[in-house]
Structure formats: structure tokens, C-alpha cells
N, C-alpha and C positions, 0 to 999 in steps of 0.2 A: 640205499634207503636207511634212514635212521632207525635205531631199535627203540621200540616202545616210546614214542614221543607223544605225550598227552597234550593236545591243543586246547583242552577244555578246563574250566575251573572245577568241574565235577570229576570224581574219581573215574579212572579208566576202566577198572574192573578186570575181569578174567577173559581169556579167549572164549569165543562162542562155544557152547556145547555142540556136539556132533549133530543133534537134532536140528540146529540152525546153520552151522558152518557149511554143511553140504549145499546150501543155497547161496553161497558167497564165492566169489573169485577173490583170492587173497585172504588175509587175516583181519578179522574184526574182533572187538572186545565189547563186553556187555557189563554194565553196572546198573542193576535195578535200583531205583531211588525211592519209589513208593508204589503202593498198590491201592491207595486211598483215592476214591473218586474214579479213577481210571489208571491203569498201570503207566508209569513213566520210567524210562530207563535212559541212561547215557550210553550211546553207541559210538564207538571210536573205530575208524577205518584206517588201516595203514595205507600209504600211498599206492594207488592203483586198485585198491579193494573196492568192490561194489557187490550189491546183492542182485539176485536174479529178478526178473520181472515178477511181480506178484500183485494180488488183489486182496483188499480187505473187504470181506463181505459183511453187510449190514452195518457194522461200525466203520469208522474211518480212521485216519491217523493224522496227527499234526507233528511236523518236524520243526524244532527250534534250533537253529544252527548256533553252536557255541564256539567253534574254533576251526581253523584251517580253511580249506577250499574244497568244494565238492560239486556234485552234479545231481540234478533231479530231472526225470523225464516221465511224462504221462504218455501213454500209447497214442501215436498219431500227432503228437505235438513236438515242437522243437525242444532241445535240451536247455535247461535253465542252470546257469552257474549259481552256486550257493556260497555265501560268505557269512561270517559272524553277524548275528542280528537278523538274518533272513528267517521268515516263517513260511512254511509250506502247509497249506490245508488240503489234505487229500480226502476227497469224498469217497464214500463207500462205492464199490464196484468199479473203481478206476484202476486199470492196469498201469503199473509204474515201476520204476527202479530208482535207487539213489546210491551214491557212494563217493569215494574220494577222487580228487584229481590225481593224475599220474605221479606227480612229484612232491606231494604234500599230504600230511596227515589231515584228517577231517573228523569232526565230532558234531553230533546233534543229539538233542533230547528227543526221544520218540515217545509221543503221547498217544496212547491207544484210546480212541473214542468209544466209550462203553455202549453196547447195544445188545439186546437179548438175541442170543443165537449167533453172535459175531464169530467170524472165523477168518483165517488167513490162507489163501491158496497160493502156493509157490509154483512158478512156471519156469520157462526156459531162461538160460543164462543170457546176459547182455552180450551181443555179438562183439568179439574182439576188434574186428575191422572198424565198426562204428565207434566203439569206445576210443580206439587209438587215434581217431580223427579229432577228438576233443582237445 
């Protein structure tokens, strides 16, 4: 794997803090960009890195893919390949995960949709057997 290869035009940022990294397999990096209107951050995943299944309660999330190749999956739906320019609108209460392909860095802007009382619930890790089939 290449060391710290930023596929985005946005800064890569620092390794995720422990409060988030424990919900990821592999290393990801976070660069907050703004908190005006709704928080937006550049998230960069090393090859093979992905987050656990999770749910955004009340608010949703929008992913704007800026570099590399990745995956997105909503619970009960097929996996979707993500490439630069792709947009994923994640509605509130949808269990999902996203992350990098096995052999390439991946980056997206994560836009949190503001909502009163919004929260994020982290769940189980993505099954290695299923991930390795991608």
C-alpha cells in the first residue's frame, strides 16, 4: 500500500481520533472543512479501509466523491461502486457503510444534514468475507 496518498483536491487531514477510528477497519483521515450550514469534512480512506455499519438518526448524510475508488452499501441493497463525481444521498435511519476499494485510496466529502436531535449510531463491522468479494 502507498503511504498517505491523497486522491482529493481537499487537504487529507489527520488520522481519525480514537472516538471515531474504533469504528473503522484500516486507517482513515479527517479534515473538517466548515461547520457553516452543516458540517462538511474531507474523509480519506487508505486502501481496504471502511467504516462499520452505521445509522444517521433524524439528519442524513451526503457523500460527494472526490477521488479514488470506493464502495457504498445500504442494508439489504447491493453494493454500489463509487468514483469521483458520484453523489450518495443517505436518508435518515438508513443503515449503511462506505469505504475504499482494496487496492486504491478513496476520498469523499461528508456533508452532515442538520436536524434537531440528530445523532449517529455505530454498529457492527463490515464482514471481511463479504468485503473481500468486492
